[in-house]
MIROKE-167821 format. One line per 8 residues: number of its first residue (from 1); their letters; for each residue z, y, x of N, C-alpha, C, CB. Coordinates in pm, whole numbers. Each point is the difference from the previous one (the first is absolute). Glycine has a CB too. Layout:
<recs>
NUM> A> Z Y X Z Y X Z Y X Z Y X  ...
</recs>
This chain:
<recs>
1> MPGATFTG> 9020 12464 9707 93 -111 -17 16 -76 132 -65 -20 -245  131 80 342 15 -65 129 69 -136 -12 8 225 108  -66 -326 -43 58 -133 -3 -23 -77 -128 166 86 152  -244 -31 -246 -22 -67 -128 -84 -126 19 16 220 -119  10 -320 35 -83 -120 -4 -41 -27 -144 116 -95 204  -228 28 -220 -57 -24 -132 98 -74 -91 -227 -4 102  294 -97 -48 90 -80 -82 130 72 -34 -98 -202 104  127 311 -36 123 73 -25 -16 125 -82 79 -90 210
9> LPMADLAA> -200 116 -261 -26 123 -75 27 -20 -149 -172 65 170  266 9 -229 10 2 -146 -127 55 -61 249 29 17  -269 -56 -144 -124 38 -68 -29 149 10 35 -189 -155  66 273 144 -24 145 5 -64 39 132 195 38 -152  -148 -95 263 -56 34 131 -139 -60 18 231 10 93  -250 -133 -140 -131 -62 12 -103 75 -85 109 -223 42  -70 264 -162 -90 76 -86 -36 134 63 99 -112 -200  -5 174 269 -29 127 66 -104 -19 110 233 79 -50
17> LLGSRTRA> -225 -189 122 -99 -28 104 -138 -30 -59 183 -87 145  -186 13 -254 -127 -45 -58 -56 96 -104 74 -231 42  4 326 -84 -51 100 -94 18 -35 -145 -160 56 171  211 -174 -203 26 -36 -140 85 -126 -7 -217 106 -70  292 -118 -39 81 -120 -21 -89 -120 -31 189 142 -82  -305 -117 22 -91 -111 -29 -44 -68 128 -79 118 -207  38 -38 306 -40 -59 129 120 -67 67 -179 176 26  295 -115 -41 119 -59 62 30 -137 -60 91 230 41
25> RVARKWLF> -109 -245 -173 21 -130 -63 -101 -103 52 90 115 -204  -215 -72 220 -102 -89 54 40 -48 139 -178 119 -134  227 -25 216 39 -36 136 120 -95 1 -87 221 80  184 -193 -166 116 -89 -10 -42 -140 -47 146 199 -49  -236 -205 -48 -46 -130 -49 -69 -76 112 -26 94 -232  -55 -25 310 -65 -67 114 105 -60 92 -195 160 -13  300 -83 45 103 -46 93 65 -128 -49 40 236 69  2 -238 -194 78 -114 -48 -85 -114 -54 179 160 -53
33> DARPLPSA> -311 -139 50 -92 -110 -34 -61 -63 125 -49 114 -216  67 -53 332 -64 -47 123 50 -140 36 -23 237 80  -71 -328 -52 31 -138 38 -93 -41 115 78 -57 -237  -29 49 360 132 40 47 6 150 25 31 -227 103  86 277 -75 13 141 31 -54 26 140 202 21 -152  -293 76 169 -54 27 134 103 69 89 -229 16 -99  203 -17 228 91 67 94 -25 150 8 11 -212 130  -123 257 -186 -32 143 -2 -80 30 -127 -1 12 255
41> LPTRIAGV> 3 113 -298 -77 38 -118 -149 -13 27 184 156 -71  -261 -209 -22 -145 -11 19 -65 139 -2 1 -229 -107  -126 236 145 -68 129 5 -28 57 -138 -102 -70 214  99 -15 -315 -17 49 -136 52 -103 -99 -200 134 71  233 -88 -192 33 -89 -110 -74 48 -124 229 -54 99  -258 -37 -189 -72 35 -122 85 93 -86 -123 -219 7  58 320 -63 68 90 -93 61 123 62 43 -195 -132  -51 208 264 52 118 70 -109 51 93 241 -85 -14
49> SLQAWAAV> -265 215 12 -107 56 82 31 -18 148 -50 167 -180  -56 -172 260 17 -15 145 85 113 57 -221 -117 12  197 238 -59 72 115 53 149 -9 -32 -208 138 -24  239 -171 -101 141 -9 -39 70 -114 73 -58 95 -225  -11 -208 236 60 -115 68 19 27 149 -106 -152 -168  12 224 227 14 35 142 125 84 22 -250 -8 26  282 94 -123 121 81 13 124 -87 -1 -117 190 -112  117 -294 29 113 -93 -4 11 -76 131 -25 -22 -249
57> REAAPLPE> -87 -29 297 2 -78 124 51 84 117 -191 -137 -85  161 265 83 44 89 107 148 34 -13 -232 94 12  275 -62 -134 136 51 -20 104 -109 -21 -102 202 -98  60 -317 43 97 -103 -38 -58 -139 21 102 157 -167  -116 -201 291 -51 -135 25 103 -105 -41 -141 87 189  101 -213 -187 98 -108 -18 96 0 118 -167 -138 -133  292 96 113 89 -19 115 -62 -101 97 202 53 -144  -170 -37 270 -46 -98 99 69 -133 -29 -38 181 176
65> WRLAQRQH> -43 -287 -196 61 -128 -31 -95 -114 33 134 108 -180  -75 -225 199 -76 -125 7 92 -113 -42 -149 88 187  89 -193 -240 75 -118 -40 21 -86 124 -94 5 -237  217 -7 288 29 -73 123 20 -149 -24 103 207 90  -50 -242 -208 27 -141 -28 14 -20 -150 115 -27 223  -161 -88 -267 16 -42 -139 58 -140 2 -194 146 -81  306 -167 10 63 -132 -3 25 -41 -145 108 42 224  -131 -170 -252 20 -53 -134 108 -107 3 -241 50 -60
73> APDGTTKL> 334 -43 -34 103 -102 -15 -42 -101 -107 179 164 70  -127 -285 -64 -37 -101 -102 30 43 -143 42 -171 172  56 261 -192 34 42 -136 -90 111 -52 234 -65 47  -336 104 31 -93 102 -44 28 139 54 -29 -133 -200  145 152 261 34 129 59 -92 29 118 240 -25 -74  -283 149 85 -84 43 112 68 116 71 -210 -75 -119  213 69 252 54 110 79 -112 61 84 228 -108 7  -241 240 -16 -99 74 76 71 84 105 -158 5 -197
81> ALSLGAAT> 116 -16 322 48 88 105 -106 108 21 135 -186 112  -98 310 -135 -94 112 11 35 83 122 -34 4 -250  -63 15 337 17 92 112 -35 139 -46 -52 -182 168  147 272 -157 -18 140 -39 17 85 125 85 -42 -238  -194 58 312 11 64 130 82 -89 91 -20 229 -103  127 -172 161 84 -77 91 106 -82 -72 -39 175 171  54 -155 -300 102 -72 -77 -62 -117 -75 132 212 -24  -53 -316 5 -41 -114 -83 104 -21 -108 -123 -108 194
89> VETVLIPA> 77 96 -317 90 -25 -112 -49 -121 -78 60 245 -15  27 -299 -68 -35 -117 -79 6 31 -149 87 -148 182  -184 92 -253 -14 15 -144 -13 -140 -59 -111 230 21  178 -255 -133 4 -135 -56 -56 1 -141 200 -56 141  -285 -43 -171 -52 -23 -135 69 -122 -58 -225 103 59  283 -86 -177 73 -109 -66 -66 -25 -135 218 60 119  -304 -160 -129 -71 -23 -126 88 -70 -103 -212 -14 128  191 52 -254 62 -67 -114 -112 -44 -93 215 137 19
97> SRRTTVCV> -180 -183 -138 -102 -59 -88 -109 99 -39 174 -154 -85  -138 280 58 -99 96 -48 -14 124 86 49 -83 -225  30 94 329 -5 121 81 52 -31 139 31 145 -204  -53 -51 293 50 -9 136 92 119 26 -208 -124 78  321 98 -17 89 106 45 -27 29 146 177 -67 -169  -191 195 202 -23 42 138 127 63 53 -248 37 -43  298 -89 153 119 52 66 -43 84 118 139 -200 -73  -116 332 66 -47 91 104 115 46 89 -184 75 -152
105> SSQAGCTR> 149 -37 273 95 55 97 -6 152 -4 -24 -204 147  137 268 -117 7 146 3 26 55 139 81 -7 -233  -44 -79 325 23 39 139 -49 -110 92 200 140 -66  -232 -104 189 -22 -98 105 135 -22 67 -246 69 36  305 -186 -59 138 -20 38 92 53 -108 -61 13 242  184 19 -205 95 50 -100 108 82 68 -44 -199 -148  93 298 77 106 86 50 139 -57 -25 -150 193 -38  159 -295 -45 129 -60 -34 24 -126 83 -18 93 -235
113> HCHFCATA> 138 -145 230 38 -110 89 67 -113 -78 28 163 189  -88 -202 -299 55 -109 -81 -5 -130 81 -74 114 -215  186 -185 220 12 -112 92 -78 -124 -43 222 88 58  -272 -89 -179 -68 -118 -52 -151 18 -8 205 -53 -129  -257 163 179 -141 33 -18 -74 -2 134 59 140 -200  -169 -213 204 -77 -11 124 -61 134 40 -48 -238 -55  9 321 -42 -60 128 34 95 85 83 -135 -9 -210  265 -2 183 98 79 74 -1 -31 149 140 7 -205
121> TLGFSRNL> -182 -128 242 -2 -37 141 -112 70 76 96 -220 -62  -192 278 -10 -112 68 65 34 139 48 -151 -132 -142  259 191 87 23 141 22 -95 83 -86 78 -48 235  -80 177 -211 -81 91 -80 -113 56 84 199 58 -142  -324 -71 91 -115 59 69 -37 134 -61 -83 -229 55  50 229 -186 -35 126 -65 -7 -20 -151 -127 76 205  129 36 -276 -26 -2 -144 -149 -18 -24 199 148 -42  -233 -213 -66 -139 -9 -43 -34 120 -86 8 -252 9
129> TAGEIVLQ> -134 293 -5 -46 106 -88 -25 -56 -139 -102 123 196  94 -33 -293 -34 -44 -136 -133 -74 0 126 194 -97  -222 -144 176 -130 -66 7 8 -140 54 -102 221 30  190 -245 67 16 -134 56 70 -93 -98 8 98 230  81 -44 -311 66 -82 -102 -100 -41 -108 219 117 44  -296 -19 -94 -101 -31 -103 -107 -91 56 44 221 -111  -79 -202 238 -100 -86 64 42 -147 -8 -61 187 155  189 -215 -134 47 -139 -9 -32 -58 -137 183 50 163
137> YAVARAEA> -157 29 -266 -30 -48 -135 -150 -22 -17 202 120 -88  -284 -27 137 -145 -13 -16 -53 -124 71 -17 249 -17  67 -275 138 -42 -120 74 45 -125 -75 13 126 219  112 -127 -264 52 -116 -72 -72 -21 -132 222 37 107  -255 71 -176 -72 -12 -127 -133 -72 21 108 212 -82  -174 -181 192 -127 -65 30 17 -147 38 -88 220 75  209 -257 -34 29 -138 42 59 -85 -113 37 85 230  -2 -24 -342 68 -73 -108 -90 -109 -56 131 206 -57
145> PPGQPARN> -72 -320 18 -80 -111 -53 -72 38 -129 161 -161 105  -277 105 -131 -71 25 -127 89 -35 -119 -221 -45 113  221 131 -213 80 -24 -119 146 34 15 -159 -174 -54  199 220 173 140 39 24 2 139 65 70 -244 27  -111 345 -101 -14 134 58 133 57 49 -194 38 -150  185 50 248 120 60 60 50 113 -89 -80 -61 232  164 27 -328 49 97 -98 143 47 27 -150 -106 -165  221 35 248 139 37 30 11 41 146 86 -158 -176
153> VVFMGMGE> -8 260 203 28 42 138 151 12 17 -222 122 17  272 -180 90 141 14 35 10 55 142 66 -191 -154  15 293 172 25 57 132 118 -75 59 -90 231 -67  63 -353 111 104 -88 52 -41 -63 132 73 -46 -233  -174 104 298 -44 -51 128 82 58 114 -230 -27 -93  167 53 204 70 52 117 43 144 -26 -133 -152 151  257 183 -111 47 137 -8 88 30 -120 -203 61 119  270 53 -111 85 52 -108 -75 114 -69 214 -65 125
161> PMDNLDEV> -263 42 -246 -81 103 -67 70 135 -13 -107 -182 -123  238 183 105 70 128 -18 5 81 129 136 -106 -179  -158 42 293 -6 73 126 -139 56 28 182 -146 87  -274 125 -180 -136 55 8 -42 46 -139 -60 -153 196  151 221 -264 -16 21 -144 -116 92 -35 243 -36 -22  -268 139 100 -111 89 -34 -132 -77 -7 121 191 111  -146 -274 -11 -126 -76 3 -1 -107 -110 -19 42 248  133 -103 -274 8 -100 -107 -30 64 -135 170 -130 133
169> LTALTVLT> -115 248 -158 -25 67 -128 -147 37 -16 234 87 4  -297 -41 104 -143 30 -8 -81 -126 -26 33 193 156  2 -302 -89 -69 -127 -25 17 -44 -145 36 -66 240  82 84 -296 23 -35 -140 -88 83 -92 235 -64 56  -252 191 -23 -89 86 -81 -141 -55 1 142 200 52  -193 -232 66 -137 -52 11 -16 -129 -79 -22 106 227  120 -193 -220 -11 -132 -64 13 5 -152 92 -96 207  -24 198 -259 33 -2 -143 -65 111 -82 213 -102 65
177> EDAPPRLA> -275 201 -2 -57 109 -79 -121 -48 -80 81 166 171  -132 -80 -258 -104 -39 -95 -137 -6 68 132 105 -186  -145 -198 276 -123 -28 74 21 -133 69 -57 249 34  -50 -321 1 19 -129 66 93 15 121 -229 -73 -76  322 -24 96 14 -128 -71 81 8 -129 -18 -107 220  80 223 -247 69 23 -127 102 -110 -31 -204 118 -82  293 -145 175 105 -99 -23 104 55 -97 -37 -96 231  88 11 -317 106 40 -92 130 17 78 -113 -120 -192
185> WSHVTVST> 189 223 158 129 20 66 87 -124 -13 -14 245 -46  3 -315 -64 82 -119 -22 -36 -114 94 22 68 -237  -133 -54 309 -44 -103 93 24 40 146 -171 -71 -167  250 175 188 26 49 135 151 5 23 -215 136 -1  259 -197 110 143 -2 34 18 41 146 42 -182 -170  54 270 193 31 46 135 141 -48 35 -152 204 -24  163 -265 140 127 -58 43 72 95 95 -95 -230 -27  227 218 29 80 74 97 121 -83 40 -77 220 -96
193> SGVLPEMK> 119 -201 219 123 -63 47 122 85 -33 -130 -110 183  106 223 -252 112 83 -43 17 127 80 108 -205 -72  -219 277 94 5 131 67 20 103 -110 -154 -75 195  278 112 -218 39 65 -125 -67 135 -28 213 -117 27  -218 212 67 -59 130 -35 -145 -12 -45 154 107 163  -233 -184 -89 -141 -16 -36 -16 -88 -123 -62 30 240  152 -125 -259 -5 -81 -121 19 88 -124 88 -199 128  4 293 -120 21 93 -112 -124 84 -25 246 6 51
201> RFLKESRA> -307 40 57 -123 79 -15 -110 -83 -63 64 138 199  -78 -261 -153 -101 -90 -58 22 -17 -150 -18 -120 220  141 100 -260 30 -20 -142 -35 123 -83 182 -158 65  -176 276 -4 -35 123 -71 -151 24 -5 219 95 70  -290 -136 36 -140 40 15 -102 -108 -31 80 155 170  -37 -279 -185 -95 -109 -23 36 -76 -127 -38 -19 247  -65 -39 -307 21 -85 -118 -5 -148 34 -100 180 -140  83 -213 265 -6 -141 41 137 -65 -15 -187 52 161
209> HLALSLNA> 186 -185 -172 126 -74 -2 63 5 139 -85 -151 -184  216 132 187 73 -2 126 57 -139 22 56 245 -21  -69 -294 144 66 -125 40 103 35 106 -206 -141 -53  332 115 24 108 27 95 39 -130 69 83 194 -141  -97 -196 272 39 -116 79 152 5 19 -227 -8 120  298 -61 -207 147 10 -4 65 -103 91 -15 85 -235  -3 -212 203 35 -111 89 149 -26 21 -210 50 110  295 28 -173 144 -21 16 70 69 -116 -19 -14 254
217> TTDAQREG> 145 -25 -276 75 57 -111 124 76 47 -83 -185 -143  107 187 273 108 83 56 -57 79 117 179 -166 -73  -118 280 100 -48 81 112 21 -71 133 51 206 -131  57 -280 144 23 -72 126 -111 -100 27 247 28 -31  -286 -103 -74 -112 -94 15 -127 75 40 104 -153 -172  -134 258 98 -130 67 16 -9 71 135 -13 30 -248  123 26 295 -3 67 130 -30 -99 112 162 168 -85  -117 -292 70 -30 -100 101 -145 -42 2 230 -78 -23
225> LMPHNRVW> -300 98 -87 -141 -38 -12 -94 120 16 69 -186 -150  -24 300 98 -83 121 -5 88 116 46 -147 -90 -191  144 124 320 96 96 55 2 136 -70 -31 -114 214  -81 158 -270 -1 133 -62 80 4 -130 -223 39 102  276 -153 -147 90 2 -116 126 80 30 -90 -223 -71  122 242 200 116 83 34 -20 144 -45 47 -149 197  -173 192 -202 -32 137 -41 -19 9 -150 -108 40 222  40 -139 -279 -31 0 -144 51 -130 -61 -205 147 37
233> PIGALMGA> 331 -152 -76 60 -125 -48 -49 -39 -138 200 52 136  -160 -171 -176 -50 -58 -125 31 88 -120 30 -227 99  91 280 -107 36 83 -114 -90 120 -17 232 -75 30  -271 138 81 -89 116 -8 -139 -42 -46 130 112 182  -176 -227 -138 -132 -49 -41 -1 -31 -149 -39 -93 229  141 24 -276 8 -30 -143 12 127 -83 107 -220 54  -34 318 0 13 127 -71 -133 70 -17 228 21 90  -314 -29 12 -133 62 -10 -84 -67 -107 12 61 242
241> LREDQATG> -2 -193 -253 -75 -69 -105 50 40 -138 -39 -193 156  169 205 -170 54 38 -131 -35 145 -35 188 -163 33  -193 250 67 -44 137 -26 -145 3 -48 161 83 176  -245 -164 -113 -140 -5 -43 -11 -57 -141 -72 -28 239  149 -75 -266 -1 -59 -134 39 105 -105 57 -226 97  39 312 -63 49 100 -95 -106 106 -33 230 -38 88  -330 53 -1 -107 97 -28 -99 -53 -103 25 88 231  -14 -216 -267 -96 -59 -93 -131 -38 65 104 132 -178
249> SGRRYFIE> -100 -164 307 -123 -31 74 -70 -124 -53 102 105 200  -28 -197 -260 -60 -124 -47 -42 -92 112 -76 122 -198  124 -94 317 -41 -76 118 74 -133 6 -49 213 121  -20 -312 -67 64 -129 27 44 -3 145 -140 -116 -177  260 66 202 53 -10 136 0 -147 41 144 209 -30  -217 -239 134 2 -135 56 105 -3 110 -247 -39 -55  337 -55 47 104 -17 101 -35 -122 83 178 108 -149  -214 -83 274 -36 -108 90 128 -52 66 -233 100 42
257> YVLWQDVN> 254 -230 -53 123 -59 51 -37 -125 78 137 92 -195  -143 -77 327 -28 -114 87 127 -83 10 -176 130 132  162 -260 -149 116 -90 1 12 -70 135 -23 -34 -248  145 39 303 30 -70 125 119 -93 -21 -91 193 135  81 -309 -77 108 -97 -10 127 55 64 -167 -188 4  277 181 -78 133 39 48 11 148 37 26 -232 82  -117 313 -133 5 145 24 17 76 -130 -144 -29 203  55 4 -299 2 78 -125 -37 -85 -121 -60 203 131
265> DTDEDARR> 89 -333 -124 -49 -92 -104 111 -64 -82 -193 -44 146  313 102 -146 111 -62 -72 -3 37 -149 136 6 211  -57 -79 -288 14 34 -142 53 143 -16 42 -242 -55  51 280 141 56 135 -9 -106 107 30 225 -92 67  -314 62 28 -111 93 25 -83 19 -125 -6 -70 241  -23 -39 -310 -80 8 -123 70 85 -105 -99 -225 50  230 206 -63 75 79 -100 5 147 38 137 -202 -54  -122 231 182 0 141 43 -136 63 -22 176 -52 171
273> LVALLTGL> -283 -25 -149 -135 53 -22 -19 37 -147 -86 -141 189  132 56 -278 -8 31 -143 77 128 -31 -22 -245 -54  140 259 110 82 120 -26 -70 127 48 207 -141 18  -273 133 97 -72 116 53 -114 44 -91 60 -74 230  -123 -22 -297 -125 28 -72 17 10 -151 -117 -116 182  234 86 -233 20 4 -145 -34 138 -55 180 -175 19  -264 177 -122 -42 125 -63 -126 60 57 234 38 -46  -284 -90 156 -124 48 59 -117 -88 -44 127 92 199
281> PAHVNLIP> -248 -36 -217 -118 -83 -26 -48 -63 131 -65 148 -196  147 -236 248 -25 -59 132 -52 -142 -13 179 144 98  -259 -180 -1 -58 -134 7 25 -49 143 -180 49 -179  260 -152 193 34 -52 132 -104 -100 46 244 35 -46  -294 -15 166 -85 -98 67 83 -67 109 -213 133 -50  246 -259 29 69 -78 103 -103 -55 97 187 -60 -161  -164 83 290 -96 -39 103 70 -88 102 -134 214 -34  118 -345 28 56 -84 106 -54 45 135 20 -195 -160
289> HNAIAGSS> 68 208 256 -35 55 131 -120 -71 63 239 64 31  -331 15 19 -113 -53 76 32 9 148 -164 68 -182  158 -179 250 45 -6 139 -82 93 90 73 -235 -38  -4 300 132 -67 79 104 57 -41 135 -40 195 -160  -40 -178 263 40 -41 134 124 78 45 -240 -56 55  332 -16 8 117 64 58 113 28 -96 -153 97 157  139 -137 -284 105 26 -99 73 -128 -34 -132 192 -93  264 -182 83 80 -117 -39 18 -9 -151 119 15 219
297> LRAPSDER> -169 83 -293 12 -2 -146 -81 -114 -58 36 248 -2  18 -310 -103 -67 -113 -63 3 16 -151 63 -150 194  -165 98 -260 -3 1 -146 97 -104 -56 -240 78 4  297 -53 -121 80 -103 -65 -90 -114 -47 170 173 -72  -109 -280 26 -78 -107 -61 -63 51 -129 152 -175 101  -259 109 -144 -64 38 -126 100 -10 -116 -222 -79 88  307 -21 -83 98 -18 -107 95 120 -7 -15 -250 29  57 298 89 91 115 2 -71 125 -53 123 -100 196
305> VLVFQSLV> -249 117 -161 -78 114 -50 -3 -2 -152 -141 -1 209  117 -116 -267 -11 -10 -146 135 22 -68 -190 -160 29  299 117 33 133 28 -55 25 150 0 85 -224 81  -118 290 29 18 145 9 -80 70 -109 39 -19 249  -164 -23 -265 -84 58 -104 63 -16 -138 -202 -48 139  251 -71 -168 57 -25 -133 123 86 -26 -87 -235 10  166 260 94 118 84 -16 -38 145 -31 125 -150 157  -228 199 -88 -46 137 -25 -57 11 -142 -49 31 247
313> QAGGVRCL> -31 -129 -284 -58 2 -135 108 -9 -107 -208 -106 90  310 25 -65 110 -13 -97 74 132 -19 23 -240 64  -30 326 38 62 132 -11 -86 102 -71 118 -52 207  -234 9 -256 -86 90 -77 -99 79 81 183 14 -157  -205 -52 283 -95 70 87 -122 -88 23 189 126 114  -307 -70 -132 -123 -76 25 -7 -38 147 -119 118 -190  81 -242 217 3 -48 138 -104 -109 18 245 56 18  -334 -37 78 -100 -98 35 14 -37 147 -156 89 -177
321> VRWPRGGP> 117 -211 210 -4 -42 140 -142 18 51 189 -166 -35  -203 237 144 -129 16 66 -6 -102 114 -14 249 -60  -33 -368 25 -10 -105 101 -101 42 106 60 -177 -169  -39 138 293 -84 49 110 -148 -30 -19 194 -30 149  -277 128 -115 -145 -17 4 -49 60 131 -21 8 -254  -76 -75 313 -58 51 124 76 -33 125 -89 177 -135  191 -263 126 81 -33 117 -78 -53 119 179 -45 -157  -274 -48 138 -73 -55 115 -79 103 80 -13 -210 -127
329> IAAACGQL> -16 326 68 -73 104 73 89 122 23 -216 -81 -99  348 63 88 97 110 20 -35 120 -86 39 -79 233  -68 51 -361 -35 107 -94 104 18 -109 -239 -47 45  349 -28 -38 102 8 -104 90 121 22 -6 -250 -26  89 278 -73 90 116 5 84 -3 127 7 5 -251  -10 105 327 79 12 121 -64 -56 125 192 -10 -144  -314 -45 133 -61 -67 115 -112 81 67 57 -212 -110  -91 329 59 -116 71 54 32 60 135 -79 50 -233
337> ARQGAKA> 21 -107 337 24 47 136 -117 -34 90 246 -27 -34  -366 27 -24 -123 -26 75 6 -136 70 -31 246 34  76 -348 -106 7 -136 52 -117 -81 -50 249 14 11  -290 -110 66 -108 -89 -41 51 -113 -86 -122 58 207  30 -142 -249 36 -114 -82 76 -103 82 -200 39 -145  287 -112 76 71 -109 67 -94 -117 22 216 73 -104  -195 -140 216 -83 -116 30 31 -113 -95 -10 67 240
</recs>
């Protein structure tokens, strides 16, 4: 298994190394129970023979990593900067009353050029391996507040998951198969800015929910914000969702809609959004724009956000406002760019 890492091994491969699925489960339990997660595999763990464990340490070590920075926002959000060799990525923990959502990155930088996203300003460094993606969850799980376990994972951090789909799919297997951490598919969401060929493949090969970063209701609007809309326009994206719905997938589609003042926040935008989504099991997340350096885009007033929400809801589409969290530490949606906390 050249290049294999412990966190990126599906159960079948780990069991082959250890000689049994029972030992593999023990090893997986050790990984996701570790507090804190070590930077390297220990020389032994309880329940696995020295010889078998030595084979794992030799063939599939942990990815190279260290915690470069930990930042806490007043609202409870935590941002972790993880050094993965020469690359640094950010992972965000968002606690709620009974659980914590972990937002993981799939790339160092990003291959897309969305004008409202801080990650896009970094350029593209490299794809993350499945092991590095799962590692983020393992580190975050160990950091989650007591009584708020990390049960939800969203692929909404740095990068475009569909541009690294093979590794993302392997990471999803590790996270959801019948072994620790055994996350429910209903608690896993993968986001895309609308990379259509890979989005279609994802819909065929994964049971995770999909979040489509739509952000506009006309192609002219969307092309000005997300240049790749010229290749994969809104109609084609909506068509792919309807094709998936027709298969009986039972999947929920989250529509991410960042709101900008005088760009996409009019009553007519709200009505067009309803028309696009009518008949789909869609759930709109309205996201007031989170400011990034060098951008002239601005969020609408809170009152305007609520009017927009009410119009969408009146059209029969579920719609929630995702008010900003993690802003003081640049951990909110669209802000991940290896920035420090604001003074």
